[in-house]
C-alpha positions in Angstrom: -56.1 -113.4 96.4 -57.3 -109.8 96.2 -60.9 -109.1 95.1 -61.2 -107.7 91.5 -61.7 -103.8 91.2 -63.7 -101.7 88.9 -61.4 -100.0 86.4 -62.3 -96.3 86.3 -59.7 -95.6 83.5 -62.2 -97.2 81.0 -64.9 -94.8 81.7 -66.0 -92.4 78.9 -65.7 -89.0 80.4 -67.8 -86.0 79.1 -67.4 -82.2 79.3 -69.2 -80.4 82.0 -70.5 -78.1 79.3 -72.4 -81.0 77.7 -74.5 -81.7 81.0 -77.8 -80.4 81.5 -77.7 -78.6 84.9 -80.7 -77.7 86.8 -79.5 -74.8 89.0 -78.1 -71.5 87.8 -76.5 -69.4 90.5 -77.1 -66.1 89.0 -80.9 -66.8 88.9 -81.1 -68.8 92.2 -78.7 -66.7 94.4 -80.5 -65.4 97.5 -79.8 -61.8 98.2 -79.0 -61.1 101.8 -81.8 -58.5 102.1 -84.5 -61.0 101.0 -87.6 -61.2 103.2 -87.7 -64.6 105.0 -90.9 -66.3 106.1 -91.9 -65.3 109.7 -91.4 -68.0 112.5 -94.0 -69.1 115.0 -93.9 -67.7 118.6 -91.6 -70.6 119.6 -89.4 -70.1 116.5 -89.1 -66.5 117.4 -87.9 -67.3 120.8 -85.3 -69.6 119.6 -84.0 -67.2 117.1 -83.8 -64.4 119.6 -82.0 -66.6 122.1 -79.7 -67.8 119.3 -78.8 -64.1 118.3 -78.1 -63.3 121.9 -75.8 -66.2 122.4 -73.9 -65.5 119.2 -73.2 -61.9 120.3 -72.2 -63.0 123.6 -69.8 -65.7 122.2 -68.2 -63.1 119.8 -67.7 -60.6 122.7 -65.9 -63.3 124.6 -64.0 -64.5 121.5 -65.6 -67.9 121.7 -66.4 -70.0 118.6 -69.6 -69.8 116.6 -69.4 -72.9 114.4 -71.7 -73.6 111.6 -72.3 -77.0 110.0 -74.5 -77.3 107.0 -75.6 -79.8 104.4 -75.3 -79.5 100.7 -78.7 -77.9 100.2 -77.6 -74.6 101.7 -75.4 -74.3 98.6 -77.9 -75.6 96.1 -80.6 -73.3 97.4 -78.4 -70.4 96.4 -77.5 -69.2 100.0 -73.8 -68.4 99.3 -74.2 -64.7 99.4 -75.9 -65.0 102.9 -73.2 -67.4 104.2 -70.5 -65.1 102.8 -71.9 -62.1 104.6 -72.0 -64.1 107.9 -68.3 -64.7 107.6 -67.4 -61.3 106.2 -69.1 -59.7 109.2 -67.3 -61.8 111.7 -70.3 -63.8 113.1 -69.0 -67.3 112.1 -65.6 -68.7 113.1 -65.8 -72.0 111.2 -68.0 -73.5 108.5 -68.1 -77.4 108.2 -69.9 -79.4 105.5 -69.8 -82.6 103.5 -68.2 -83.3 100.1 -71.3 -82.8 98.2 -71.4 -79.0 99.2 -67.9 -78.5 97.8 -68.9 -79.9 94.5 -71.9 -77.7 94.1 -70.0 -74.7 95.3 -67.1 -75.5 92.9 -69.5 -76.0 90.0 -71.2 -72.7 90.6 -67.9 -70.9 90.8 -66.6 -72.6 87.7 -69.6 -72.3 85.2 -72.4 -70.8 87.3 -74.4 -74.0 87.0 -74.8 -77.3 89.1 -77.2 -80.1 89.7 -77.9 -82.9 87.3 -80.9 -85.3 86.6 -79.8 -88.1 88.8 -82.4 -90.7 87.5 -81.6 -89.9 83.8 -77.7 -89.7 84.5 -77.5 -93.0 86.2 -79.7 -94.6 83.5 -77.2 -93.4 80.8 -74.0 -93.9 82.9 -73.3 -90.1 83.2 -73.7 -89.3 86.8 -70.4 -88.0 88.1 -68.5 -88.6 85.0 -67.9 -84.9 84.1 -64.2 -84.4 83.2 -63.6 -80.9 84.7 -65.4 -81.6 88.2 -63.6 -84.7 88.7 -60.2 -83.8 87.5 -59.9 -80.2 88.9 -61.3 -81.0 92.5 -59.3 -84.2 92.8 -56.1 -82.4 91.4 -56.6 -79.6 94.0 -56.9 -82.1 96.7 -53.7 -83.9 95.7 -51.9 -80.6 95.4 -53.3 -79.6 98.8 -52.3 -82.8 100.5 -48.8 -82.3 99.5 -48.8 -78.7 100.8 -50.3 -79.5 104.1 -53.7 -77.9 103.5 -57.3 -79.0 104.4 -59.9 -80.3 102.0 -62.0 -77.1 101.9 -59.0 -75.0 102.0 -57.4 -76.8 99.0 -60.5 -76.1 96.9 -61.1 -72.7 98.1 -57.6 -71.7 97.2 -57.8 -73.0 93.6 -61.1 -71.1 93.1 -59.8 -67.8 94.6 -56.5 -68.1 92.7 -58.2 -69.5 89.6 -55.6 -72.2 89.3 -53.0 -74.4 90.8 -49.2 -74.5 91.2 -47.9 -77.7 89.6 -44.5 -78.7 90.8 -41.9 -80.8 88.6 -42.4 -84.5 89.2 -38.6 -84.9 89.5 -38.6 -82.3 92.3 -41.3 -84.2 94.0 -39.5 -87.5 93.8 -36.5 -85.8 95.3 -38.4 -84.4 98.1 -40.0 -87.9 98.8 -36.5 -89.5 98.9 -34.9 -86.8 101.1 -37.8 -86.8 103.5 -38.7 -90.5 103.6 -37.5 -90.9 107.2 -37.9 -87.3 108.5 -41.4 -86.7 107.2 -42.9 -89.8 105.7 -46.3 -88.3 105.5 -45.1 -85.5 103.3 -42.9 -88.0 101.3 -45.9 -90.1 100.5 -48.0 -87.1 99.4 -45.2 -86.1 97.1 -45.2 -89.5 95.5 -49.0 -89.2 95.0 -48.8 -85.9 93.5 -45.9 -86.9 91.1 -47.9 -89.9 90.0 -51.0 -87.8 89.3 -49.0 -85.2 87.3 -47.4 -87.9 85.2 -50.6 -89.8 84.7 -52.5 -86.8 83.5 -49.5 -85.3 81.7 -50.0 -81.9 83.5 -47.4 -79.3 82.5 -45.5 -77.9 85.6 -46.0 -74.3 86.5 -49.2 -72.4 87.1 -52.3 -74.3 85.8 -54.9 -71.7 85.0 -58.5 -72.8 85.8 -60.8 -69.8 85.4 -63.7 -69.5 87.6 -66.0 -66.9 86.2 -68.4 -67.0 89.2 -66.1 -67.2 92.0 -67.8 -64.4 93.8 -70.5 -66.9 94.6 -68.1 -69.4 96.2 -68.2 -69.8 99.9 -65.1 -71.8 100.0 -63.2 -69.1 98.1 -64.6 -66.5 100.6 -63.6 -68.5 103.5 -60.0 -69.0 102.0 -59.9 -65.2 101.3 -60.9 -64.3 104.8 -58.8 -66.9 106.6 -61.9 -68.7 108.1 -61.7 -72.5 108.3 -64.0 -74.3 105.8 -63.7 -77.9 106.9 -65.0 -80.8 104.8 -65.9 -84.2 106.2 -66.5 -86.7 103.4 -67.3 -90.4 103.2 -65.5 -92.5 100.7 -67.8 -93.2 97.6 -70.4 -90.7 98.5 -69.5 -87.8 96.1 -69.3 -87.6 92.4 -65.5 -87.0 92.4 -64.8 -90.7 93.3 -66.1 -91.8 89.9 -63.3 -90.0 88.2 -60.1 -91.7 87.5 -58.0 -88.9 88.8 -59.5 -89.7 92.3 -56.9 -90.3 94.9 -58.4 -91.3 98.3 -55.0 -91.0 100.1 -55.1 -87.3 99.3 -58.8 -87.0 100.4 -57.8 -88.7 103.8 -54.8 -86.4 104.5 -56.9 -83.3 103.7 -59.9 -84.4 105.5 -57.9 -85.5 108.5 -56.6 -82.0 108.8 -60.1 -80.6 108.6 -61.5 -82.9 111.2 -58.7 -81.8 113.7 -59.4 -78.2 112.9 -63.0 -78.7 113.5 -62.2 -80.4 116.9 -59.8 -77.7 117.8 -62.7 -75.2 117.7 -65.0 -77.7 119.7 -62.3 -77.8 122.4 -62.8 -74.0 122.7 -66.6 -74.1 122.5 -67.5 -73.4 126.2 -69.4 -70.2 126.0 -69.7 -70.6 122.2 -72.5 -71.5 119.8 -72.9 -74.6 117.5 -75.2 -74.2 114.5 -76.3 -77.5 112.7 -78.4 -76.8 109.6 -79.7 -79.5 107.3 -77.0 -82.0 108.2 -78.7 -85.2 109.6 -75.7 -87.5 109.8 -72.3 -85.7 109.2 -72.8 -82.9 111.7 -73.9 -84.8 114.9 -71.3 -87.6 114.2 -68.2 -85.4 113.9 -69.4 -83.2 116.8 -69.8 -86.0 119.3 -66.3 -87.4 118.5 -64.8 -84.0 118.8 -66.5 -83.2 122.0 -65.3 -86.5 123.5 -61.7 -85.7 122.6 -62.1 -82.1 124.0 -63.6 -83.4 127.3 -60.9 -85.9 127.6 -58.3 -83.1 127.5 -60.3 -80.8 129.8 -60.8 -83.5 132.5 -57.2 -84.0 132.6 -57.1 -80.4 134.0 -60.1 -80.7 136.3 -62.3 -78.9 133.9 -65.3 -79.6 131.7 -66.9 -78.1 128.6 -70.7 -77.4 129.3 -71.5 -73.9 128.6 -72.1 -74.2 124.8 -75.4 -73.6 123.0 -76.5 -75.9 120.1 -79.2 -74.9 117.6 -80.4 -77.6 115.2 -82.4 -76.6 112.1 -84.1 -79.0 109.7 -87.4 -79.5 107.9 -88.6 -82.3 109.9 -91.4 -81.5 112.4 -90.7 -82.6 116.0 -93.4 -82.4 118.7 -91.0 -83.8 121.4 -89.8 -81.2 123.8 -86.1 -82.3 124.1 -85.4 -79.5 126.7 -88.3 -80.3 129.1 -88.7 -84.0 128.5 -85.3 -85.3 128.0 -84.5 -88.1 125.6 -87.6 -90.1 124.4 -87.9 -93.8 124.9 -86.6 -96.1 122.1 -90.3 -97.1 121.2 -91.1 -93.4 120.4 -90.6 -92.2 116.8 -89.0 -89.1 118.2 -86.1 -91.2 119.4 -85.2 -91.8 115.7 -84.7 -88.1 114.9 -81.1 -89.0 115.0 -79.6 -85.4 115.0 -81.7 -84.3 118.0 -81.0 -87.6 119.9 -77.3 -87.1 119.3 -77.1 -83.5 120.2 -79.3 -83.9 123.3 -76.5 -86.0 124.8 -73.8 -83.3 124.2 -74.3 -81.2 127.2 -74.9 -77.5 127.2 -78.2 -76.2 126.0 -79.9 -77.5 122.7 -82.8 -76.1 120.8 -84.6 -77.6 117.6 -86.1 -75.4 115.0 -88.2 -76.8 112.1 -87.5 -74.5 109.2 -86.4 -74.0 105.6 -82.7 -73.2 105.7 -83.3 -70.1 103.6 -85.7 -68.6 106.2 -83.2 -69.5 109.1 -80.0 -68.1 107.4 -81.9 -64.8 106.2 -83.4 -64.3 109.6 -80.2 -64.9 111.4 -78.1 -62.5 109.4 -80.7 -59.8 109.4 -81.4 -60.1 113.3 -77.7 -60.2 114.0 -77.2 -56.9 111.8 -80.0 -55.2 113.9 -78.0 -55.8 117.1 -75.5 -53.1 115.7 -72.9 -55.2 117.3 -69.4 -54.3 116.0 -66.6 -56.8 116.3 -62.9 -55.8 116.3 -62.4 -59.2 114.7 -64.7 -58.4 111.8 -63.6 -60.7 109.0 -64.0 -58.3 106.3 -61.3 -56.1 107.7 -58.8 -59.1 107.5 -56.4 -58.5 104.7 -56.4 -61.0 101.9 -54.7 -64.3 102.8 -51.1 -64.5 101.9 -50.7 -67.3 99.3 -47.8 -69.8 99.6 
């Protein structure tokens, strides 16, 4: 007998405009020319090496991948991240589901962040109608169209809306492709069900995003830079909404994981930056590198020339480069991200820093190199929309 399930359809949803939000992107956005705090001698060495490695990687057309946690968005760093991809330094951005929500809410209303303690007490946390409906709808549409998670949301923000097909056409697609393309057939059924359940009119659904210039997802979509999202079921506010469809999340997130893994496969001679992501980044990296090594070893090759830079607030006195991995009875052993990345080959550096100081220093030092890339992303024409 199946276990009973919580019925989300009975939730009392409220408008996002009724929520007290703590962060205002217009006030909190960090200008790219802001002055960062200065690093110590060791920190300056790590930054100088990082800049040198990134320039070399881009000259050789190797990836420079950036994985980051939600605080990079909440801290107002979107203008800095957007500059990094516009100027061709970063070839892929990877993050968790929370980042996409804060990025979307900033783009939609200029505000994000709620009082978690008070919202849980009153049963309001993650029960906003607009956030849950529009993000989940973008993912169901994106899953049907073969898009990734970040790509689906970024396209909605950039276009300020979604194309909604006729449910009858979706059912016909599902019937016609049930044998030849069962994944797309299933995605078509999911989308048809969502459209009917929420009584959404076919055609273009306008979803204005008055602050989309602050959206990293929209910029990545516009510039054709992968923005991959690596969620965990139940971790994000959008799972509270009755429109949530985890099959669509699985389809879009699977595509993002394999997009991420493809760049890891090209990472020999490249750079991997992991900023403020204690779990997601090391976990997806180690699985991706294992797959990549498997493929390379079949050809008698091995990935080993990559450079990893980890940035987080936690202090670490352990010298991972000189002393290797600490013993399990040492507290340093449980700095999980350092432990994981130290096992990934290549070279690894750890920098204890605020993400604002790291990103500002990185962008400003990269600009001082006067490096000019023929693949500069701001010269890429706007992405052709399907």
